[in-house]
N, C-alpha and C positions, 0 to 999 in steps of 0.2 A: 745592550743592544745594537751596536756597531756591529759586532760576531754576529748575531742573525742575519742583520744583513745583508752581509759577506755568503753566508750560509746560504741564502736564498738565493745570492745572485748565482751561485754557482750552478744549485739544484733546479731550479725554475729551468733555463735553457737546455739542461740537459735531461730533466725527464719530455718539457715539451718536445724538443729534438728526438728522443728515442719513441715518441707518439707519432708522430707525425712524417716520418721516413719512410718506415712501411709501408703508407696510404699514399704517400706524395708518388711513391714507388711503382705503386700499381696502376696510379694515373699516367706514369709517363711510359708505364712501356703501353697502354691503351692510345697515347697521341702521339708517341715516337718518338718521345723523347729519350735516344737510347745513344751508348755507343758501340759502335759496332768494330770489331777488329780489322785489321791493316794489315802491310805487311810491315809498317814502323815502331805496329803497336804491340805492346808485349802480349796483351790478355788475350783468351782464346774467343771468348762470348759474349756476347753482347749485353752491357749494365745500363741500369738507366742512370743519365746524369742529373740527378736531385737533391744529391746531398747539401752542395751549396747552398740551396734555397729553403733546405733543413733548418739548416744552420743558422741561415739569419734570420728565419723566423723566431727561432729561440732567443736570439742574441735581441733582437726586436721587441719580446716582450717582458726580456729583463729586464731591457734600458730604460721603457715604459717606466716599469716599476721601484726599481731600483736607484737609478741611474740618473742625477738631475741632469737638465737639458744644459745649462749655461753655455758655457764658450764650445758646446760640442754640434751647433748647428751643422758648422761647414762640413765637418765629419759624416754628419748623418746625410749630407745629402750625397756628398759624395761614394757612400757605403750603397747607397739605394740606387745611385747613379750606375755606378759598376755591378750590384748586383743584376739591376735588369737587361743589361747591355749582355752580362757574361751569360742569362738565362736566354735571351735572343742568339747568342751566337751557339748555344749548345744543342737550339733547333739546329739551326741553318750557320753555315760558319761562314762570320763577317770576314769582310777584306782588314786585315792587320793596321793598315792605315788608318783605318775609321775608329778602331778598338784605340790607336795613339794617341788618338782627339780624345776621345772621351776621358780616356785616363788623365790627361791633360788638363782637361775642364774641372774632372776631379779634385785634381792638385788645388787649382785655382780657388774653386768653391772651401777646399779646409783653408785655403789663407785669407780669403775674404773675412770668412763669418766663425771660424774658430782661431783667428790670427796664428796659427802653425806656421812656422818661419824659420829654415834652416839660415843663420847665420854665422855659423862657424863647426869645422873639425876638429876645434880644440888644439891643443897642445902636440899634437902626434908626431913631428918631425921634432920636438925641442929646440925651436926657433924662437917660441910666441903663438897664439892664438891665430891658425888659420881662420881668417875671417871675410869672407864674402863681399860685405861691403854693398854694393849696388846691385852684386850677382846674385844676393839672396834670396830671392823668387825664383829665376830661371833653375838656380843650383836646388832648391825644395822641388820644383816639379818634373827637373830629371831626375831627382833621387828616388822621391815617390814611385816613379812610374819605373824608375829601375827595379824596385824591392818589389809591386806587383807585380813585375812580370817576371823575378827569381820564384816568386812561387809557384806561378804558373807554369815555370819552364821545368821545373824539379817536379809536378806531379805528374809521374810516369810508372808510378808503380804502386799495387794497394799497400795501404797505410803511412808512404810516405812524406807526403808532404803534408796529412793530416800530423803525423807524428814529429816532424821538422816545428810545426806550426805550433804545437803545443809545446815543446822545449819551451820557444820563443815567446809563447804568452805566459806560462806559468814564470818565464825568467824574468818579463815585463812586471809582470805582477809585484814579484820581491822587489824591483830595483823601485817601484813606484811605492808602495810601502817603505821602502828607507828615505824614498822623497818625500814623505808624508802628503801624497797626492792620490787623494781617498778614491776619488771619479776615475781615474787612470789604473787603480787595483781593480774595483769595481768592474771595468770595462773589460779587461783582460782577463779578470776569473769570470766570466760569465761568457766568454769565447771557448775561457778550458773548457766550461761545461758543454756548452754545445760541440765542442771537436771529439772529447770524448762519446757523446752519442754518437757521433756521426762513424769513428770509428769502430764501434762497435759491430757497425756493418760493411765497414770498407777493411778492417785486416783481413789479411790473408787466411783465405781464400775469401776476397769482397762480393759485398751481393749488391757494392750500387758505389757511380764513383762521385766524386764533388763538384765534375766539372766547372767551366771558369765562371758560373756565378761564386761560387765556394772558392776559387783561388784569387779570384780578383777580391776579393770581397775581403777576403782571408790579408792579402799582401798588401791591401790600401791601409788594414787597420794597425798590423803589425809597423809602414813606415810614417802613420802617424803617430803609433805610442812612441819608436824611437825620438822623433822631434819632438815631441810633449816633453818628454821623460827629461831631455837633457837641455831645451831652454827655456823651461820655468825662470823666473827670476831667480828664482831661490834655490835653482835644483844644485847639487851635491854630485849629477852622474853625468861622469864623463862623455863626450859623444862617442868615444870608439867604446862603449860597453857594447850600445847595441848594435853596433856594428861586430862582436865579434860574435853577438849573439844569434845574426843574419849572415855570420860569415861562411857557411858549407851552401847555400840556396846562394847565395851573392858570386860567392869567388866561381860558382860552376857556372853562372850564366856568364860571366863574364867572358871565362876562358872559352867555353864555344861558340860565342859570337864573336868572338877575336877570331878561332881556329876556323869557323864558319868563310869569314871577309877573306882573310891570306887564302883562302883556298879558292874564291872568286863565285862562293855561295852566297844567295840570300841571309843574313844572318840571325832574321826569322822564319826560316824552312824548317821544321822540324826533320830532328836525324837521331841515329843512335849515338851520340855521343857525350853523352850525359855522364857524371858518375853512377849513376844504378847500371846503368848499360854496362859500364866498363868491368863494374862487378860483376854481373850477371856472366859477362864475358869469359871471368876467370873461374865461374863453376859455383860459385854461390844461390844460395838457392834464394829465390824474390823472399822469402820472412825473414832471411839471414842478411841480406842486401839491404833491406831496411833497417835494421835493426843496426847493423854497421854504422850507417848513416845519419841512424837517429844518435847514437851515442858519442859519435863525433860533433856533433850539433849542441849535445848533451856537455860534452867537454869546453868547449869554446865558450858555451853558455854559462858556464862557473866560473872561466875565468874572468869574464868579465864582469859578474856579481863578486868574485874577490878583489877586483881591481877597483871596485867601486868604492868593496868595505874596508877597504883596506888601505883604500887612497895608491894605488901603484900609481907610476907615472905613465903619462899616455904614451908616453914615447915607445917605453917598453912592452904597455899592450897591444901597439899599434904594430910591433915590429914581429908578433908572433904573428897577426894577422898576415901579414907582408912576404914571411917566412913560407905560411901555410901558401900563400898565391902563388909565390914564385914556385915551388918545390910541385905544385900542383897543375901549374900552366908547362912547366916544362917538361914534365914528364906523362903531361897528354899527349904529347906529340910522340913520345916512345910507345905507347898503349900500343897501336898496332903491330911495332917489330916485338915489343913481348909475348904479343897474344902469338904472333906464327910461331917465336920458339917457343912458348910451352906446349902449343900442336905439335910440333915438331918432333920436341922431347919425349911427348905423349906416347906417337907415332912407335918413335924408335925402343921405347919402353915394351911396347907391345909388342914389335917385332922379336924382340929379344925372347920375349915369356914364352912366344911362339916356336922359335927355335930351340930354344930349351926344353920346352916339351917333346917337340919334334927329336931330337937327340937323345932323349930319356925313353921315348917308345923306340928308337932304333938299338938301343942298349938292350 
């Protein structure tokens, strides 16, 4: 019976989202809910910003039918709040300060009504549990907002945010199964179904985008799962495992924001400094760029699961995260030089080919 319930929790949002997304796309085109191209965006044609709403509808039906309400009240309140704000932001871009206030408010609802609080980062420094004590609630809000925005900021390429998020939800479903948390496993599987339906229309070349309604909702759900998986009373999952699952978007977001601050820019002002922009500059296609980043995320997620199964010390797992962060952070400051060197080398090779052809013709 349990296996049948799991199957239904996956199929229901998949079928609902597959059916509703084309209809919502037509409505979006009529009411002007469209993402138009500009100089900082990669796409060349207008796309409906309706994917997030379709996924949330599919998820909501699955949750109502197959997932007990229990301690998920705060989570439901938060995700509805962010889906609505994201939808409004897709229509008419809101001030980022107001969006942060709503994100923090959603985190507060999660804390109060679901009891989801980040008490510790675990023994990541090999000196004992890194506990937050009286700062647990502020840290919970900070980390929740951070994860929400990491998904929002990586959403810049067809299939990228959806693919990375799908890897994360599959990983969290596995971790929830290992931890005997049936509700969290069903929630993760439900989002997997909705995401697969969305990727049917969002994979390159995409027909629609998820918009902020999707990225904010997905980010909030991932933040909720990250804390609940590791802070349940009988949990065997170390906090560093979800950190590895979300390593790619988190490291990219932190690096980009620090780099903007060091350049005297607004850390929340969009630019073309993300990992997918860098790979595109180096000549990778949009499809291949998305695949590279998704596979990188899969590698880190697999390591996080392996660490939980094999009880690898948290310090070693965090060291992998730290090394990746340092390498990416340092190399991000040399990307421009590497790109210019690549262009110069390519121009030199082109000149040599032309000279060789000219010399051959003269002979």
